[in-house]
C-alpha positions in Angstrom: -30.1 20.7 61.9 -29.7 22.0 58.1 -30.0 18.5 56.7 -33.1 16.8 55.5 -34.4 14.6 58.0 -33.5 11.4 56.3 -29.7 12.7 55.7 -29.4 13.5 59.0 -30.7 10.2 60.4 -28.9 8.2 58.1 -25.6 9.9 59.1 -26.3 9.5 62.8 -26.6 5.6 62.3 -23.5 5.7 60.5 -21.6 7.3 63.5 -23.4 5.9 66.3 -22.2 3.0 68.4 -24.6 -0.2 67.9 -25.4 -2.6 70.1 -24.6 -5.4 68.0 -21.2 -5.5 67.3 -21.3 -8.3 64.7 -23.4 -5.7 62.3 -20.6 -3.3 62.8 -18.2 -5.9 61.8 -20.2 -7.0 58.8 -20.6 -3.1 57.9 -16.6 -2.9 58.2 -16.1 -6.0 56.2 -18.3 -4.5 53.5 -15.9 -1.0 53.4 -13.0 -3.4 53.3 -14.4 -5.6 50.5 -15.4 -2.7 48.2 -11.9 -1.0 48.8 -9.8 -3.9 48.1 -11.9 -4.8 44.8 -11.4 -1.4 43.6 -8.0 -0.8 44.7 -7.3 -4.1 42.9 -8.9 -3.4 39.6 -7.6 0.2 39.2 -3.8 -1.4 39.9 -4.5 -4.5 37.6 -5.9 -2.3 34.6 -3.0 0.0 35.1 -0.7 -3.0 34.5 -2.4 -4.3 31.7 -2.7 -1.0 29.9 1.1 -0.4 30.6 1.9 -3.7 29.1 -0.2 -2.9 26.3 1.6 0.5 25.7 4.8 -1.3 25.9 3.9 -3.8 23.4 2.8 -1.1 21.2 5.4 1.3 21.5 7.8 -1.4 20.7 6.0 -2.7 17.8 6.0 0.9 16.4 9.5 1.4 16.7 10.1 -0.9 14.1 6.9 -0.6 12.2 5.5 2.3 10.1 2.5 4.3 11.3 1.0 3.8 7.8 2.1 2.3 4.2 0.9 3.2 0.8 1.6 0.2 -1.6 0.4 -0.9 -5.2 -1.1 -3.9 -6.1 2.3 -4.6 -8.4 5.5 -2.9 -8.5 5.1 0.5 -7.3 7.2 2.6 -10.0 6.6 6.1 -9.0 7.7 5.4 -5.2 9.7 8.5 -5.6 7.0 10.9 -6.5 5.2 9.3 -3.6 7.8 10.3 -0.9 7.9 13.6 -2.1 4.1 14.1 -1.9 4.2 12.5 1.4 7.0 14.8 2.6 4.9 17.8 1.6 2.3 16.9 4.2 3.0 18.5 7.7 1.6 15.5 9.5 4.3 13.3 8.2 7.8 13.1 10.1 9.3 10.5 7.4 8.6 8.6 4.5 10.6 5.9 3.1 10.3 3.1 0.1 10.6 -0.4 0.7 10.4 -3.7 -1.0 9.0 -6.7 1.1 8.8 -10.4 0.2 8.9 -13.6 2.1 11.5 -16.1 1.9 13.5 -18.9 3.2 16.8 -18.3 4.9 19.4 -21.2 4.6 22.3 -21.5 6.9 23.2 -24.6 9.3 19.5 -24.5 9.6 16.6 -23.4 7.4 14.3 -20.8 8.6 11.2 -18.8 7.0 11.6 -14.9 7.3 10.3 -11.7 5.9 12.9 -9.7 4.0 12.3 -6.3 3.8 14.8 -4.3 1.6 15.4 -0.6 2.7 17.8 2.2 2.1 19.8 2.7 5.2 19.8 6.3 5.5 15.8 6.9 4.4 15.0 3.7 6.7 16.1 6.3 10.1 13.1 8.4 9.3 10.2 5.6 9.5 11.8 3.4 12.3 14.8 2.7 15.0 16.1 -0.6 13.7 19.5 1.4 13.4 19.4 2.2 17.0 18.4 -1.7 18.1 21.7 -3.1 16.2 23.3 -5.3 18.7 26.0 -6.3 16.2 27.3 -4.5 13.2 25.6 -1.4 11.6 22.5 -0.8 9.6 24.9 1.2 7.2 26.8 -1.8 6.5 24.1 -2.7 3.8 25.7 -1.1 0.9 24.4 -1.3 -2.5 26.0 -4.4 -3.7 27.3 -5.6 -1.1 24.9 -8.2 -0.7 24.9 -8.3 3.3 21.9 -9.0 5.4 20.9 -8.0 8.9 18.9 -10.5 11.0 16.9 -10.5 14.0 18.3 -11.8 17.1 16.3 -14.8 17.4 16.0 -15.6 13.7 19.9 -15.6 13.7 19.8 -18.1 16.7 17.3 -20.4 15.1 19.0 -20.5 11.8 22.5 -21.1 13.6 24.4 -18.4 12.1 26.2 -15.0 13.2 28.1 -11.7 12.0 30.3 -13.0 9.2 28.3 -16.2 8.2 27.1 -16.9 4.7 23.2 -17.7 4.2 21.4 -18.6 0.9 18.0 -16.8 0.7 15.4 -18.2 -1.6 12.6 -15.9 -2.3 9.1 -16.7 -3.0 8.9 -14.7 -6.4 9.7 -17.9 -8.7 10.4 -17.2 -12.3 9.5 -19.4 -15.5 12.5 -21.1 -17.0 13.1 -23.7 -19.8 13.4 -26.3 -17.0 10.2 -24.8 -15.0 9.6 -22.4 -12.4 12.9 -21.4 -10.2 12.7 -19.2 -7.2 15.6 -16.4 -7.0 18.5 -17.6 -5.0 21.5 -15.5 -3.5 24.2 -16.0 -1.0 24.2 -12.9 1.6 26.9 -12.3 4.3 25.4 -11.5 7.8 26.7 -8.1 8.6 24.5 -7.3 11.7 22.1 -8.4 14.1 19.2 -6.4 15.9 17.2 -6.8 18.6 13.8 -4.9 18.7 12.4 -6.4 21.8 9.4 -7.6 19.8 8.9 -11.2 19.2 7.6 -10.9 15.5 10.4 -8.9 14.5 13.4 -10.7 16.4 12.1 -13.9 15.2 11.0 -13.4 11.5 12.4 -10.1 10.0 15.6 -9.8 7.9 17.0 -6.7 6.4 18.9 -6.1 2.8 19.7 -3.1 0.6 16.8 -1.7 -1.5 19.0 -2.0 -4.6 20.3 -5.4 -3.9 16.5 -6.6 -3.8 15.9 -4.7 -6.8 18.5 -6.4 -9.0 17.5 -10.1 -7.1 14.0 -9.6 -8.1 14.6 -7.6 -11.4 12.4 -4.9 -10.6 14.2 -1.8 -12.4 13.5 1.0 -10.1 10.3 -0.1 -8.7 9.4 -0.8 -4.8 6.6 -2.7 -2.9 5.3 1.0 -1.5 6.3 3.7 1.0 6.2 3.5 4.7 5.2 6.8 6.4 5.9 7.9 10.0 3.7 10.5 11.4 3.9 13.2 14.1 0.7 11.6 15.5 -0.1 8.1 14.9 -3.8 8.2 15.4 -3.9 10.1 12.2 -2.1 7.2 10.2 -5.0 6.2 8.1 -6.5 9.5 7.3 -2.9 10.6 6.1 -2.3 7.5 4.1 -5.7 7.9 2.8 -5.1 11.2 1.3 -1.7 10.6 0.1 -3.3 7.7 -1.8 -6.0 9.7 -3.3 -3.5 12.5 -4.6 -1.5 9.7 -5.9 -4.6 8.1 -7.7 -5.3 11.2 -9.7 -2.5 10.1 -11.9 -4.3 7.1 -13.0 -3.0 4.1 -10.6 -4.6 2.4 -7.7 -3.1 2.3 -4.2 -3.6 -0.1 -1.1 -3.5 1.7 2.2 -2.8 0.2 5.6 -2.1 1.5 9.1 -0.6 0.2 12.2 -4.0 -0.5 13.8 -5.3 -2.3 10.9 -2.3 -4.7 10.3 -2.3 -5.7 14.2 -6.2 -5.4 14.5 -6.4 -8.9 16.0 -3.4 -8.6 18.6 -5.0 -5.1 20.0 -8.5 -6.7 19.6 -7.2 -9.8 22.0 -5.5 -7.4 24.3 -8.7 -5.5 24.7 -10.8 -8.8 25.0 -8.3 -9.9 28.2 -8.3 -6.5 29.9 -12.1 -6.5 29.6 -12.4 -10.3 30.9 -9.9 -9.4 33.7 -12.1 -6.4 34.5 -15.2 -8.2 34.8 -13.8 -10.8 37.1 -12.0 -8.8 39.5 -15.3 -6.8 39.7 -16.9 -9.9 41.4 -14.5 -8.6 44.2 -16.3 -5.2 44.5 -19.8 -7.3 44.2 -18.8 -9.5 47.3 -18.3 -6.1 49.2 -21.8 -5.1 47.7 -23.5 -8.5 49.3 -21.9 -8.1 52.8 -23.5 -4.3 52.4 -27.2 -6.1 51.9 -26.6 -8.6 54.6 -25.4 -5.7 57.3 -28.1 -3.4 56.2 -30.7 -6.2 56.4 -29.2 -6.8 60.2 -29.4 -3.2 60.7 -32.9 -3.1 59.7 -33.9 -5.8 62.0 -32.1 -4.1 64.8 -33.6 -0.8 64.5 -37.1 -2.0 64.1 -38.2 0.1 67.2 -36.6 3.3 66.0 -38.3 2.8 62.7 -41.8 2.4 64.4 -41.0 5.6 66.8 -40.1 7.6 63.4 -43.0 6.4 61.5 -45.5 7.4 64.8 -43.7 11.1 64.7 -44.8 11.5 60.8 -41.9 10.0 58.9 -43.2 8.7 55.7 -42.4 5.2 54.2 -40.3 7.0 51.6 -38.5 8.9 54.3 -37.5 5.7 56.0 -36.4 4.0 52.8 -34.3 7.0 52.3 -32.7 6.9 55.9 -31.4 3.6 55.1 -30.2 4.3 51.6 -28.3 7.2 52.9 -26.6 5.3 55.4 -25.7 2.2 53.0 -24.5 4.4 50.2 -22.1 6.5 52.8 -20.5 2.8 53.4 -20.0 2.5 49.4 -18.7 5.9 49.1 -16.2 5.5 52.0 -15.2 1.9 50.5 -14.8 3.6 47.1 -12.7 6.4 48.0 -10.6 4.2 50.1 -10.1 2.1 47.0 -9.6 4.4 44.6 -6.7 6.1 46.8 -5.3 3.0 47.5 -5.2 1.9 44.1 -3.5 5.0 42.7 -1.0 4.9 45.6 -0.3 1.2 44.9 0.0 1.5 41.2 2.4 4.5 41.5 4.5 2.7 43.8 4.4 -0.9 42.0 7.8 -0.9 40.4 9.1 -0.1 44.2 7.2 -2.9 45.7 8.0 -5.5 43.1 12.0 -4.6 43.7 11.4 -4.9 47.5 9.9 -8.3 47.1 12.8 -9.4 44.6 15.5 -8.2 47.3 13.5 -10.0 50.2 13.0 -13.3 48.7 16.3 -13.2 46.4 14.1 -14.0 43.4 13.8 -12.2 40.0 9.7 -12.1 39.2 10.5 -10.9 35.3 13.9 -12.1 34.2 15.3 -10.5 31.2 16.3 -13.9 29.4 12.5 -14.8 29.8 10.5 -11.5 29.0 11.0 -8.7 27.2 10.7 -6.4 30.2 12.7 -6.6 33.3 10.5 -4.0 35.1 6.6 -3.9 35.4 5.3 -1.1 33.3 2.0 0.7 34.3 -0.2 3.4 32.9 -3.0 4.9 34.9 -5.8 6.0 32.9 -8.4 8.6 34.4 -10.9 7.1 32.5 -10.3 3.7 33.8 -10.3 4.9 37.3 -13.3 6.9 37.0 -15.5 3.8 35.5 -14.2 1.6 38.4 -15.6 4.2 41.0 -18.9 4.7 39.3 -19.4 0.7 39.2 -18.4 0.6 42.9 -20.9 3.0 43.8 -23.8 1.7 41.6 -23.4 -1.6 43.0 -23.4 0.1 46.8 -26.4 2.1 45.8 -28.4 -1.2 44.4 -27.1 -3.0 47.4 -29.1 -0.7 49.8 -32.3 -0.8 47.9 -33.9 -4.0 49.2 -32.9 -3.4 52.9 -34.3 0.1 52.8 -37.7 -0.9 51.0 -37.9 -3.8 53.9 -37.6 -1.1 56.5 -40.2 1.1 54.6 -42.6 -1.8 55.0 -42.2 -2.0 58.7 -45.6 -1.4 60.7 -45.3 0.8 63.8 -47.7 -1.4 65.8 -46.4 -4.7 65.0 -42.8 -3.4 66.0 -43.6 -1.9 69.1 -46.1 -4.7 70.5 -43.1 -6.2 72.5 -41.3 -3.1 73.3 
């Protein structure tokens, strides 16, 4: 009795037992369609966000959050390291030399050679913890040892203890023409980062060995930084480059998001397209809601005419059916949000149960880098999905409610 009349009547229509069971079935189908669409969209986006997080974390375990490098050789790298360590936002800093090369064993493969100081490298990456054979500390100065990614070693056909010839891309002019530096290295270790780009392409050598091989003196390519908050990578690197530039040199700045911009852009596009496609399930439930509301309006012609005769305005009639239809959308959305969250939180257990029942392995470790199903439930995603579902349900009620408001009382009661 304390509710506005349109709301009270709309709630009564929602609770009342209808004469036409088919209308009730269509309304139930609308609720289930919206709920299933919302739950599927929440779960799918959570899985995609989980895989993005897994890829990003594995990549950043091996890559620096930011780099500061010079157009040529960076002679003052020690000063840059000292400057970086004075910044409280920096967790670690280490010099590096990076150059493309050809790796010749039983088979020849292209590789990106990164020269590091083993003790300093621990401050910017976890490569020492990803060694499956040998140790990173075996890269002693003058040993000319090399550590390879697991897949690179497999494709080159070499293992620990084998010899490989490294041909660097930095060719030198000689009386007989340009000749690239060649050096025989001993494979002292193999690492597995769990990320294709590094396992397939990366080779690690000692920093001093690279300087001797390239005749760089005490120079480096640049300095790699690891931060306490990776989202500040660009700002920290830019500040460091600015402090160094005051001494008269120019430096280039890069961070993890810029170096992998294409990959993250592709992942974001994939997630967006998947969200649009799965939103069609919610739209299907909304279309069912339109049909159920149109049939309800047809079924309630006499009731509408009586309400109009008693003084309810066309706007009030429209509000009655919009309230009733919107409540169906709210119920479906709430069911979908709760179901989607529960499904996401228990997805790993469901996956294991399916594997046990059917005797299959859905994510085999020898094919994929992950053996589980990573998920990341984001409040923003859930909120946006719920709002989209509610908006679709609300829009679906407009036409049936407008049609009910146009009902002429005399015409509706003529044959009653």
